[in-house]
MOPAC internal coordinates of N, CA, C and O (Angstrom, degrees):
PM7 1SCF
backbone

  N    0.0000 0     0.00 0     0.00 0    0    0    0
  C    1.4399 1     0.00 0     0.00 0    1    0    0
  C    1.5291 1   108.60 1     0.00 0    2    1    0
  O    1.2310 1   121.37 1   -48.49 1    3    2    1
  N    1.3248 1   114.99 1   131.51 1    3    2    1
  C    1.4577 1   121.24 1   178.98 1    5    3    2
  C    1.5257 1   108.12 1  -131.68 1    6    5    3
  O    1.2310 1   120.52 1   -48.33 1    7    6    5
  N    1.3155 1   116.61 1   131.67 1    7    6    5
  C    1.4626 1   121.93 1   176.68 1    9    7    6
  C    1.5267 1   108.90 1  -103.35 1   10    9    7
  O    1.2310 1   121.00 1   -48.48 1   11   10    9
  N    1.3142 1   115.69 1   131.52 1   11   10    9
  C    1.4653 1   121.49 1   179.94 1   13   11   10
  C    1.5211 1   108.54 1  -129.07 1   14   13   11
  O    1.2310 1   120.84 1   -43.66 1   15   14   13
  N    1.3189 1   116.00 1   136.34 1   15   14   13
  C    1.4579 1   121.56 1   176.21 1   17   15   14
  C    1.5216 1   108.89 1  -110.74 1   18   17   15
  O    1.2310 1   121.30 1   -49.53 1   19   18   17
  N    1.3234 1   115.11 1   130.47 1   19   18   17
  C    1.4546 1   122.03 1   175.17 1   21   19   18
  C    1.5215 1   108.45 1  -113.73 1   22   21   19
  O    1.2310 1   120.62 1   -39.06 1   23   22   21
  N    1.3241 1   116.42 1   140.94 1   23   22   21
  C    1.4537 1   121.48 1   176.60 1   25   23   22
  C    1.5220 1   109.89 1  -130.41 1   26   25   23
  O    1.2310 1   121.45 1   -32.67 1   27   26   25
  N    1.3040 1   114.82 1   147.33 1   27   26   25
  C    1.4656 1   120.32 1   178.22 1   29   27   26
  C    1.5162 1   109.25 1   -87.07 1   30   29   27
  O    1.2310 1   120.80 1   -43.94 1   31   30   29
  N    1.3228 1   116.08 1   136.06 1   31   30   29
  C    1.4642 1   120.78 1   173.16 1   33   31   30
  C    1.5296 1   107.80 1   -69.99 1   34   33   31
  O    1.2310 1   119.95 1   -23.07 1   35   34   33
  N    1.3311 1   117.70 1   156.93 1   35   34   33
  C    1.4645 1   119.97 1   179.22 1   37   35   34
  C    1.5332 1   113.23 1   -55.67 1   38   37   35
  O    1.2310 1   120.38 1   151.94 1   39   38   37
  N    1.3246 1   116.87 1   -28.06 1   39   38   37
  C    1.4623 1   120.41 1  -178.95 1   41   39   38
  C    1.5298 1   112.56 1  -100.38 1   42   41   39
  O    1.2310 1   120.07 1  -162.48 1   43   42   41
  N    1.3219 1   117.47 1    17.52 1   43   42   41
  C    1.4689 1   120.89 1  -178.94 1   45   43   42
  C    1.5211 1   110.48 1   -58.89 1   46   45   43
  O    1.2310 1   121.58 1   -41.71 1   47   46   45
  N    1.3131 1   114.59 1   138.29 1   47   46   45
  C    1.4578 1   120.37 1  -179.72 1   49   47   46
  C    1.5257 1   111.39 1   -60.65 1   50   49   47
  O    1.2310 1   120.61 1   141.33 1   51   50   49
  N    1.3156 1   116.43 1   -38.67 1   51   50   49
  C    1.4629 1   121.80 1   179.49 1   53   51   50
  C    1.5207 1   108.69 1  -134.16 1   54   53   51
  O    1.2310 1   119.80 1   -87.11 1   55   54   53
  N    1.3275 1   117.98 1    92.89 1   55   54   53
  C    1.4633 1   119.31 1  -178.38 1   57   55   54
  C    1.5305 1   113.43 1   -69.86 1   58   57   55
  O    1.2310 1   120.42 1   165.12 1   59   58   57
  N    1.3082 1   116.80 1   -14.88 1   59   58   57
  C    1.4647 1   120.64 1   177.28 1   61   59   58
  C    1.5204 1   108.52 1  -118.24 1   62   61   59
  O    1.2310 1   121.03 1   -61.85 1   63   62   61
  N    1.3010 1   115.64 1   118.15 1   63   62   61
  C    1.4555 1   122.38 1   179.97 1   65   63   62
  C    1.5164 1   107.49 1  -116.20 1   66   65   63
  O    1.2310 1   120.49 1   -43.50 1   67   66   65
  N    1.3136 1   116.67 1   136.50 1   67   66   65
  C    1.4555 1   119.95 1   177.99 1   69   67   66
  C    1.5297 1   109.43 1   -79.47 1   70   69   67
  O    1.2310 1   121.48 1   -29.99 1   71   70   69
  N    1.3105 1   114.77 1   150.01 1   71   70   69
  C    1.4639 1   121.13 1  -176.25 1   73   71   70
  C    1.5278 1   111.55 1   -54.23 1   74   73   71
  O    1.2310 1   120.24 1   133.37 1   75   74   73
  N    1.3132 1   117.14 1   -46.63 1   75   74   73
  C    1.4686 1   119.84 1  -176.85 1   77   75   74
  C    1.5310 1   111.31 1   -64.47 1   78   77   75
  O    1.2310 1   119.86 1   149.30 1   79   78   77
  N    1.3435 1   117.87 1   -30.70 1   79   78   77
  C    1.4628 1   120.31 1   177.70 1   81   79   78
  C    1.5256 1   110.81 1   -66.41 1   82   81   79
  O    1.2310 1   120.68 1   137.06 1   83   82   81
  N    1.3278 1   116.31 1   -42.94 1   83   82   81
  C    1.4594 1   120.18 1   178.00 1   85   83   82
  C    1.5277 1   110.63 1   -64.31 1   86   85   83
  O    1.2310 1   120.49 1   131.70 1   87   86   85
  N    1.3297 1   116.67 1   -48.30 1   87   86   85
  C    1.4593 1   120.08 1  -178.65 1   89   87   86
  C    1.5265 1   110.50 1   -60.55 1   90   89   87
  O    1.2310 1   120.09 1   136.86 1   91   90   89
  N    1.3221 1   117.43 1   -43.14 1   91   90   89
  C    1.4676 1   120.63 1   177.70 1   93   91   90
  C    1.5275 1   110.93 1   -59.51 1   94   93   91
  O    1.2310 1   120.31 1   137.09 1   95   94   93
  N    1.3259 1   117.01 1   -42.91 1   95   94   93
  C    1.4703 1   120.90 1  -179.11 1   97   95   94
  C    1.5268 1   111.17 1   -64.77 1   98   97   95
  O    1.2310 1   120.28 1   138.28 1   99   98   97
  N    1.3223 1   117.07 1   -41.72 1   99   98   97
  C    1.4687 1   119.99 1   179.81 1  101   99   98
  C    1.5242 1   111.66 1   -66.45 1  102  101   99
  O    1.2310 1   119.97 1   133.56 1  103  102  101
  N    1.3294 1   117.66 1   -46.44 1  103  102  101
  C    1.4614 1   120.23 1   179.53 1  105  103  102
  C    1.5195 1   111.08 1   -65.53 1  106  105  103
  O    1.2310 1   120.11 1   144.01 1  107  106  105
  N    1.3253 1   117.39 1   -35.99 1  107  106  105
  C    1.4685 1   120.52 1  -178.51 1  109  107  106
  C    1.5275 1   111.90 1   -68.00 1  110  109  107
  O    1.2310 1   119.95 1   149.71 1  111  110  109
  N    1.3162 1   117.70 1   -30.29 1  111  110  109
  C    1.4633 1   120.26 1  -177.02 1  113  111  110
  C    1.5288 1   113.70 1   -97.87 1  114  113  111
  O    1.2310 1   120.72 1   169.44 1  115  114  113
  N    1.3281 1   116.22 1   -10.56 1  115  114  113
  C    1.4668 1   118.96 1   177.38 1  117  115  114
  C    1.5209 1   108.78 1   -67.43 1  118  117  115
  O    1.2310 1   121.32 1   -42.05 1  119  118  117
  N    1.3181 1   115.09 1   137.95 1  119  118  117
  C    1.4570 1   121.27 1   178.07 1  121  119  118
  C    1.5184 1   109.05 1  -106.99 1  122  121  119
  O    1.2310 1   120.48 1   -21.40 1  123  122  121
  N    1.2994 1   116.69 1   158.60 1  123  122  121
  C    1.4613 1   120.93 1  -176.88 1  125  123  122
  C    1.5302 1   111.95 1   -53.06 1  126  125  123
  O    1.2310 1   120.50 1   139.02 1  127  126  125
  N    1.3201 1   116.64 1   -40.98 1  127  126  125
  C    1.4588 1   120.98 1  -179.06 1  129  127  126
  C    1.5193 1   114.38 1   -67.41 1  130  129  127
  O    1.2310 1   120.09 1   164.19 1  131  130  129
  N    1.3365 1   117.43 1   -15.81 1  131  130  129
  C    1.4722 1   120.79 1   177.73 1  133  131  130
  C    1.5242 1   111.44 1   -72.58 1  134  133  131
  O    1.2310 1   120.77 1   155.09 1  135  134  133
  N    1.3217 1   116.12 1   -24.91 1  135  134  133
  C    1.4672 1   122.87 1   177.55 1  137  135  134
  C    1.5333 1   112.36 1    58.57 1  138  137  135
  O    1.2310 1   121.17 1  -137.87 1  139  138  137
  N    1.3271 1   115.36 1    42.13 1  139  138  137
  C    1.4672 1   121.68 1   178.69 1  141  139  138
  C    1.5212 1   109.75 1   -69.10 1  142  141  139
  O    1.2310 1   120.71 1   -47.90 1  143  142  141
  N    1.3326 1   116.25 1   132.10 1  143  142  141
  C    1.4599 1   121.96 1  -179.11 1  145  143  142
  C    1.5272 1   112.74 1  -110.47 1  146  145  143
  O    1.2310 1   120.26 1   129.18 1  147  146  145
  N    1.3318 1   117.10 1   -50.82 1  147  146  145
  C    1.4649 1   121.50 1  -176.22 1  149  147  146
  C    1.5229 1   109.41 1  -144.86 1  150  149  147
  O    1.2310 1   121.16 1   -28.77 1  151  150  149
  N    1.3440 1   115.39 1   151.23 1  151  150  149
  C    1.4634 1   121.07 1   175.89 1  153  151  150
  C    1.5218 1   108.29 1  -137.58 1  154  153  151
  O    1.2310 1   120.53 1   -47.70 1  155  154  153
  N    1.3169 1   116.59 1   132.30 1  155  154  153
  C    1.4578 1   123.27 1   174.29 1  157  155  154
  C    1.5239 1   107.38 1  -125.49 1  158  157  155
  O    1.2310 1   120.34 1   -36.92 1  159  158  157
  N    1.3186 1   116.95 1   143.08 1  159  158  157
  C    1.4640 1   119.27 1  -179.44 1  161  159  158
  C    1.5189 1   111.05 1  -143.57 1  162  161  159
  O    1.2310 1   121.81 1   -35.33 1  163  162  161
  N    1.3304 1   114.14 1   144.67 1  163  162  161
  C    1.4596 1   121.92 1   172.40 1  165  163  162
  C    1.5189 1   105.84 1  -121.52 1  166  165  163
  O    1.2310 1   120.72 1   -60.25 1  167  166  165
  N    1.3187 1   116.22 1   119.75 1  167  166  165
  C    1.4551 1   122.17 1  -173.55 1  169  167  166
  C    1.5182 1   110.17 1  -106.04 1  170  169  167
  O    1.2310 1   120.98 1   -47.65 1  171  170  169
  N    1.3277 1   115.73 1   132.35 1  171  170  169
  C    1.4564 1   122.14 1   174.77 1  173  171  170
  C    1.5115 1   108.70 1  -131.66 1  174  173  171
  O    1.2310 1   120.23 1    -1.60 1  175  174  173
  N    1.2846 1   117.17 1   178.40 1  175  174  173
  C    1.4572 1   120.84 1  -179.79 1  177  175  174
  C    1.5275 1   110.00 1   -69.44 1  178  177  175
  O    1.2310 1   120.67 1   -68.10 1  179  178  177
  N    1.3254 1   116.33 1   111.90 1  179  178  177
  C    1.4591 1   121.07 1   177.88 1  181  179  178
  C    1.5133 1   115.45 1    77.73 1  182  181  179
  O    1.2310 1   120.00 1  -174.63 1  183  182  181
  N    1.3467 1   117.61 1     5.37 1  183  182  181
  C    1.4640 1   120.98 1  -178.39 1  185  183  182
  C    1.5293 1   109.92 1  -148.76 1  186  185  183
  O    1.2310 1   121.16 1   -40.04 1  187  186  185
  N    1.3100 1   115.38 1   139.96 1  187  186  185
  C    1.4600 1   120.91 1   175.91 1  189  187  186
  C    1.5253 1   107.94 1  -134.28 1  190  189  187
  O    1.2310 1   120.78 1   -52.15 1  191  190  189
  N    1.3163 1   116.12 1   127.85 1  191  190  189
  C    1.4592 1   121.75 1   174.86 1  193  191  190
  C    1.5204 1   107.49 1  -105.97 1  194  193  191
  O    1.2310 1   121.01 1   -54.69 1  195  194  193
  N    1.3193 1   115.68 1   125.31 1  195  194  193
  C    1.4619 1   121.86 1  -175.24 1  197  195  194
  C    1.5272 1   109.32 1  -123.69 1  198  197  195
  O    1.2310 1   121.04 1   -39.61 1  199  198  197
  N    1.3140 1   115.61 1   140.39 1  199  198  197
  C    1.4624 1   121.65 1   171.53 1  201  199  198
  C    1.5169 1   106.43 1  -122.34 1  202  201  199
  O    1.2310 1   120.85 1   -53.90 1  203  202  201
  N    1.3297 1   115.99 1   126.10 1  203  202  201
  C    1.4554 1   120.62 1   179.47 1  205  203  202
  C    1.5222 1   109.67 1  -122.33 1  206  205  203
  O    1.2310 1   121.79 1   -32.13 1  207  206  205
  N    1.3008 1   114.18 1   147.87 1  207  206  205
  C    1.4509 1   121.69 1   174.80 1  209  207  206
  C    1.5193 1   106.95 1  -117.17 1  210  209  207
  O    1.2310 1   120.97 1   -57.56 1  211  210  209
  N    1.3151 1   115.74 1   122.44 1  211  210  209
  C    1.4611 1   121.24 1   176.30 1  213  211  210
  C    1.5160 1   108.21 1  -126.38 1  214  213  211
  O    1.2310 1   120.90 1   -30.32 1  215  214  213
  N    1.3129 1   115.89 1   149.68 1  215  214  213
  C    1.4585 1   120.91 1   174.66 1  217  215  214
  C    1.5248 1   106.80 1   -78.89 1  218  217  215
  O    1.2310 1   120.54 1   -57.86 1  219  218  217
  N    1.3231 1   116.57 1   122.14 1  219  218  217
  C    1.4647 1   120.72 1  -179.36 1  221  219  218
  C    1.5226 1   108.96 1  -151.73 1  222  221  219
  O    1.2310 1   121.34 1   -20.72 1  223  222  221
  N    1.3189 1   115.04 1   159.28 1  223  222  221
  C    1.4637 1   120.29 1  -179.45 1  225  223  222
  C    1.5217 1   113.21 1   -77.02 1  226  225  223
  O    1.2310 1   120.72 1   157.48 1  227  226  225
  N    1.3404 1   116.23 1   -22.52 1  227  226  225
  C    1.4611 1   119.49 1  -179.58 1  229  227  226
  C    1.5290 1   109.41 1  -157.01 1  230  229  227
  O    1.2310 1   119.60 1   -13.85 1  231  230  229
  N    1.3342 1   118.36 1   166.15 1  231  230  229
  C    1.4583 1   121.62 1  -177.23 1  233  231  230
  C    1.5390 1   113.65 1   -60.48 1  234  233  231
  O    1.2310 1   120.70 1   145.25 1  235  234  233
  N    1.3271 1   116.27 1   -34.75 1  235  234  233
  C    1.4646 1   119.60 1   179.77 1  237  235  234
  C    1.5269 1   110.81 1   -63.93 1  238  237  235
  O    1.2310 1   120.17 1   134.92 1  239  238  237
  N    1.3163 1   117.28 1   -45.08 1  239  238  237
  C    1.4664 1   121.08 1   178.28 1  241  239  238
  C    1.5217 1   111.08 1   -64.23 1  242  241  239
  O    1.2310 1   120.27 1   142.33 1  243  242  241
  N    1.3178 1   117.09 1   -37.67 1  243  242  241
  C    1.4652 1   120.75 1   178.31 1  245  243  242
  C    1.5242 1   110.71 1   -62.95 1  246  245  243
  O    1.2310 1   120.50 1   135.02 1  247  246  245
  N    1.3303 1   116.65 1   -44.98 1  247  246  245
  C    1.4630 1   120.59 1   179.54 1  249  247  246
  C    1.5231 1   111.34 1   -63.67 1  250  249  247
  O    1.2310 1   120.42 1   139.25 1  251  250  249
  N    1.3274 1   116.80 1   -40.75 1  251  250  249
  C    1.4759 1   120.06 1   179.05 1  253  251  250
  C    1.5271 1   111.39 1   -64.58 1  254  253  251
  O    1.2310 1   120.27 1   137.52 1  255  254  253
  N    1.3283 1   117.10 1   -42.48 1  255  254  253
  C    1.4681 1   120.39 1   179.44 1  257  255  254
  C    1.5220 1   110.73 1   -65.08 1  258  257  255
  O    1.2310 1   120.22 1   135.92 1  259  258  257
  N    1.3251 1   117.19 1   -44.08 1  259  258  257
  C    1.4616 1   120.61 1  -179.92 1  261  259  258
  C    1.5321 1   111.07 1   -62.79 1  262  261  259
  O    1.2310 1   120.64 1   137.88 1  263  262  261
  N    1.3167 1   116.38 1   -42.12 1  263  262  261
  C    1.4639 1   119.48 1   178.96 1  265  263  262
  C    1.5278 1   111.21 1   -65.57 1  266  265  263
  O    1.2310 1   119.96 1   139.96 1  267  266  265
  N    1.3163 1   117.68 1   -40.04 1  267  266  265
  C    1.4778 1   121.14 1   177.16 1  269  267  266
  C    1.5324 1   111.17 1   -58.63 1  270  269  267
  O    1.2310 1   120.65 1   134.63 1  271  270  269
  N    1.3158 1   116.36 1   -45.37 1  271  270  269
  C    1.4625 1   120.49 1   179.72 1  273  271  270
  C    1.5267 1   110.20 1   -60.06 1  274  273  271
  O    1.2310 1   120.65 1   133.84 1  275  274  273
  N    1.3252 1   116.36 1   -46.16 1  275  274  273
  C    1.4708 1   120.45 1  -179.28 1  277  275  274
  C    1.5262 1   111.40 1   -65.17 1  278  277  275
  O    1.2310 1   120.05 1   138.01 1  279  278  277
  N    1.3233 1   117.52 1   -41.99 1  279  278  277
  C    1.4677 1   119.72 1   179.49 1  281  279  278
  C    1.5292 1   111.25 1   -62.97 1  282  281  279
  O    1.2310 1   120.16 1   140.13 1  283  282  281
  N    1.3160 1   117.30 1   -39.87 1  283  282  281
  C    1.4641 1   120.23 1   176.15 1  285  283  282
  C    1.5267 1   110.93 1   -62.50 1  286  285  283
  O    1.2310 1   120.68 1   135.34 1  287  286  285
  N    1.3183 1   116.30 1   -44.66 1  287  286  285
  C    1.4687 1   119.89 1   179.85 1  289  287  286
  C    1.5219 1   110.86 1   -62.27 1  290  289  287
  O    1.2310 1   120.15 1   139.32 1  291  290  289
  N    1.3352 1   117.32 1   -40.68 1  291  290  289
  C    1.4670 1   120.55 1   179.36 1  293  291  290
  C    1.5281 1   111.25 1   -64.27 1  294  293  291
  O    1.2310 1   120.29 1   145.26 1  295  294  293
  N    1.3124 1   117.06 1   -34.74 1  295  294  293
  C    1.4668 1   120.96 1   179.95 1  297  295  294
  C    1.5269 1   112.82 1   -77.53 1  298  297  295
  O    1.2310 1   120.53 1   145.06 1  299  298  297
  N    1.3194 1   116.60 1   -34.94 1  299  298  297
  C    1.4645 1   120.05 1  -170.67 1  301  299  298
  C    1.5224 1   115.55 1   -98.53 1  302  301  299
  O    1.2310 1   119.82 1   157.04 1  303  302  301
  N    1.3085 1   117.95 1   -22.96 1  303  302  301
  C    1.4624 1   120.18 1  -173.97 1  305  303  302
  C    1.5317 1   111.60 1   -95.90 1  306  305  303
  O    1.2310 1   119.97 1   -60.27 1  307  306  305
  N    1.3298 1   117.67 1   119.73 1  307  306  305
  C    1.4667 1   120.37 1   179.02 1  309  307  306
  C    1.5298 1   113.42 1   -60.50 1  310  309  307
  O    1.2310 1   119.68 1   148.38 1  311  310  309
  N    1.3318 1   118.21 1   -31.62 1  311  310  309
  C    1.4663 1   119.27 1  -179.36 1  313  311  310
  C    1.5236 1   112.07 1   -69.70 1  314  313  311
  O    1.2310 1   120.12 1   162.91 1  315  314  313
  N    1.3380 1   117.38 1   -17.09 1  315  314  313
  C    1.4631 1   120.58 1   179.78 1  317  315  314
  C    1.5318 1   112.38 1  -101.99 1  318  317  315
  O    1.2310 1   120.76 1  -168.49 1  319  318  317
  N    1.3135 1   116.15 1    11.51 1  319  318  317
  C    1.4661 1   120.21 1   177.79 1  321  319  318
  C    1.5261 1   109.80 1   -60.34 1  322  321  319
  O    1.2310 1   120.46 1   -52.95 1  323  322  321
  N    1.3262 1   116.73 1   127.05 1  323  322  321
  C    1.4646 1   120.87 1  -179.36 1  325  323  322
  C    1.5205 1   113.74 1    90.98 1  326  325  323
  O    1.2310 1   119.83 1   177.13 1  327  326  325
  N    1.3170 1   117.92 1    -2.87 1  327  326  325
  C    1.4549 1   121.55 1   176.43 1  329  327  326
  C    1.5244 1   109.29 1   -92.73 1  330  329  327
  O    1.2310 1   120.36 1   -24.92 1  331  330  329
  N    1.3345 1   116.91 1   155.08 1  331  330  329
  C    1.4643 1   120.58 1   179.36 1  333  331  330
  C    1.5285 1   110.00 1  -149.00 1  334  333  331
  O    1.2310 1   121.36 1   -20.18 1  335  334  333
  N    1.3161 1   115.00 1   159.82 1  335  334  333
  C    1.4647 1   121.93 1   177.94 1  337  335  334
  C    1.5280 1   108.44 1   -81.10 1  338  337  335
  O    1.2310 1   120.85 1   -50.89 1  339  338  337
  N    1.3183 1   115.99 1   129.11 1  339  338  337
  C    1.4675 1   119.35 1   177.04 1  341  339  338
  C    1.5279 1   112.38 1  -110.71 1  342  341  339
  O    1.2310 1   120.30 1   162.26 1  343  342  341
  N    1.3458 1   117.03 1   -17.74 1  343  342  341
  C    1.4681 1   118.91 1   179.03 1  345  343  342
  C    1.5186 1   110.10 1  -157.71 1  346  345  343
  O    1.2310 1   121.21 1   -37.31 1  347  346  345
  N    1.3317 1   115.29 1   142.69 1  347  346  345
  C    1.4590 1   123.42 1   172.33 1  349  347  346
  C    1.5160 1   106.23 1  -130.92 1  350  349  347
  O    1.2310 1   120.75 1   -60.92 1  351  350  349
  N    1.3299 1   116.17 1   119.08 1  351  350  349
  C    1.4620 1   120.49 1  -177.48 1  353  351  350
  C    1.5238 1   110.21 1  -127.69 1  354  353  351
  O    1.2310 1   121.22 1   -55.46 1  355  354  353
  N    1.3099 1   115.26 1   124.54 1  355  354  353
  C    1.4617 1   120.94 1   177.98 1  357  355  354
  C    1.5113 1   110.72 1   -94.08 1  358  357  355
  O    1.2310 1   120.31 1     2.28 1  359  358  357
  N    1.3143 1   117.02 1  -177.72 1  359  358  357
  C    1.4668 1   121.05 1  -177.33 1  361  359  358
  C    1.5178 1   113.77 1   -65.28 1  362  361  359
  O    1.2310 1   120.19 1   160.99 1  363  362  361
  N    1.3230 1   117.24 1   -19.01 1  363  362  361
  C    1.4643 1   119.13 1  -179.60 1  365  363  362
  C    1.5233 1   112.66 1   -95.58 1  366  365  363
  O    1.2310 1   120.04 1  -174.42 1  367  366  365
  N    1.3377 1   117.53 1     5.58 1  367  366  365
  C    1.4805 1   121.15 1   178.49 1  369  367  366
  C    1.5275 1   109.88 1   -74.89 1  370  369  367
  O    1.2310 1   121.40 1   -31.19 1  371  370  369
  N    1.2984 1   114.92 1   148.81 1  371  370  369
  C    1.4820 1   119.09 1   178.80 1  373  371  370
  C    1.4905 1   110.53 1  -123.55 1  374  373  371
  O    1.2310 1   120.10 1   180.00 1  375  374  373

């Protein structure tokens, strides 16, 4: 399990993103090698909290895979233009 927080920049094209738009973008950019299993998201104004489950050998690999998926979605999805990752937390984070 990896928790990722996304925030919209002040100049973001769409500071409010609907949950289904984010989920669609993440699933569309996930690659087979990412081993994505589940995605949950809570969307607020200018902030999105996401929890992803990926199959990985260790927490570090899980965090790297989850971050890769999010970075691809941020680059490829027009609805996420101006959004960025502000935190990546794995199961061993305190």
